[in-house]
C-alpha positions in Angstrom: -18.5 28.9 43.0 -15.3 27.3 41.6 -11.7 28.5 42.7 -11.4 30.3 39.3 -14.5 32.2 39.8 -13.5 33.1 43.3 -9.8 34.1 42.3 -11.5 36.6 39.6 -13.9 37.9 42.2 -11.0 39.2 44.2 -8.1 39.2 41.5 -8.1 43.5 41.8 -6.6 43.0 45.8 -3.7 45.3 45.7 -1.0 43.4 46.8 1.7 45.6 46.9 4.6 44.0 48.9 6.5 41.7 47.3 7.6 40.4 50.8 5.9 37.7 52.6 2.8 38.5 54.0 0.7 37.3 57.1 -3.4 37.0 56.5 -6.5 35.5 58.2 -9.4 33.8 56.4 -11.9 34.5 59.0 -15.0 32.3 58.9 -12.8 30.1 56.1 -15.4 27.2 55.5 -14.5 24.9 52.6 -11.5 27.3 52.2 -12.3 28.2 48.7 -11.0 31.7 49.2 -8.5 30.9 51.5 -6.6 28.9 48.3 -7.8 31.9 46.5 -5.9 34.5 48.3 -2.9 31.9 48.1 -2.8 32.7 44.5 -2.0 36.4 44.6 0.0 36.5 47.6 3.6 36.3 47.7 5.7 33.5 47.8 6.3 32.2 51.9 3.4 34.0 52.8 0.9 32.5 55.4 -2.9 32.3 56.0 -4.0 31.6 59.1 -7.6 29.6 58.0 -10.1 30.4 61.1 -13.4 28.8 61.7 -15.5 27.1 64.5 -16.0 23.8 62.4 -13.1 21.5 61.2 -12.4 22.2 57.7 -13.3 19.5 54.9 -10.2 20.0 53.3 -6.3 19.0 54.0 -4.6 22.0 55.4 -1.1 22.3 53.2 0.1 25.0 50.9 -1.3 26.5 47.6 1.1 28.4 45.2 3.8 28.1 48.2 1.7 30.2 50.8 1.0 28.2 53.8 -2.2 27.5 55.1 -2.6 27.0 58.6 -6.3 25.9 60.2 -7.2 27.4 63.1 -10.4 26.0 65.1 -11.9 29.3 66.8 -14.7 31.7 66.6 -13.6 35.0 64.9 -15.8 37.0 66.9 -13.9 36.2 70.1 -10.2 35.7 68.9 -7.7 38.0 70.3 -5.9 39.4 67.5 -2.5 40.9 68.1 -2.1 44.4 67.4 -0.3 45.3 64.2 0.9 41.6 63.3 -1.7 40.9 60.3 -1.2 42.2 56.4 -4.5 41.5 56.0 -7.9 39.9 56.8 -10.1 38.3 54.1 -14.3 37.8 55.5 -16.0 35.8 52.2 -19.5 35.4 53.4 -18.7 35.1 56.9 -20.0 39.1 57.7 -23.5 38.7 57.4 -23.4 36.1 60.6 -22.5 39.2 62.7 -25.0 41.3 64.0 -22.5 44.0 65.2 -20.4 44.6 62.7 -18.9 47.6 64.0 -17.8 45.9 67.1 -16.0 43.5 65.2 -14.4 45.8 62.7 -13.1 48.0 65.5 -11.3 44.6 66.9 -9.7 43.8 63.6 -8.6 47.3 62.5 -5.7 47.6 65.1 -4.7 44.1 64.1 -3.6 45.4 60.5 -0.5 46.7 59.9 -0.3 50.4 58.5 -1.8 50.0 55.3 -3.3 46.4 55.9 -6.0 45.6 53.9 -9.8 43.9 54.9 -11.2 42.0 51.8 -14.9 41.2 51.9 -16.9 39.2 50.3 -20.8 39.7 50.3 -24.4 39.4 48.9 -25.3 43.0 47.8 -28.9 42.4 49.7 -30.7 43.8 52.3 -32.9 40.6 52.5 -32.5 38.4 55.6 -33.0 34.7 55.5 -31.5 31.8 57.6 -28.3 31.6 55.2 -27.8 35.1 55.6 -29.4 36.6 58.7 -27.5 39.8 59.2 -26.8 41.0 55.5 -25.1 44.0 54.5 -24.9 45.9 50.6 -22.0 47.6 49.5 -23.4 51.1 50.3 -24.0 50.2 54.0 -20.6 48.9 54.3 -19.1 51.9 53.2 -20.9 53.6 56.2 -18.8 51.1 58.5 -15.9 52.4 57.1 -15.8 56.1 56.9 -12.1 56.8 57.5 -10.7 53.8 55.6 -10.0 53.8 51.7 -12.9 51.5 50.6 -13.5 50.3 47.1 -15.4 47.4 45.2 -12.8 45.2 43.3 -15.5 42.7 41.8 -19.0 41.5 41.5 -20.5 38.4 40.2 -24.2 36.7 40.0 -24.3 33.9 42.9 -25.9 30.8 42.4 -29.1 32.1 44.3 -29.6 34.9 41.8 -28.5 37.7 44.1 -25.2 39.9 43.2 -22.4 39.4 45.1 -19.3 41.9 45.7 -15.8 42.2 46.7 -14.5 45.1 48.2 -11.2 46.1 49.5 -10.6 48.4 52.9 -7.2 49.9 52.9 -6.3 51.2 56.8 
């Protein structure tokens, strides 16, 4: 996926505040979605790019948004309550077996009206690259008390549909 395709997939995120924001990209990998998100955030915002592997990219700023890499396992990381404007999880939730446990840890870390953006394959077929898939319909059941909406779709290079959704606290 190109940076432009990633931007288009998440472009409908509702970034309402013009004030600098703090987001975390959980399972940032190559940093593709970190850089895509940076094009949408207000100037002087910050994205904590978290992964267990060191990035293959130089950490810097994009669109005057600071990108800071943290080598850590986001499933075990302690997030400070009420600190984050948002989390983005692009192709990382499908590695988590107990998704509700992770979500219950992330929600308190969000500020009121905070956002979780999720990019996933809309498939139920597990494989070695997607061990615990989650369709959009199943994901909706994990957030019964939150506002969830699908904001983007595209065909993956593997032939399955990908979706992006936004969950508001």
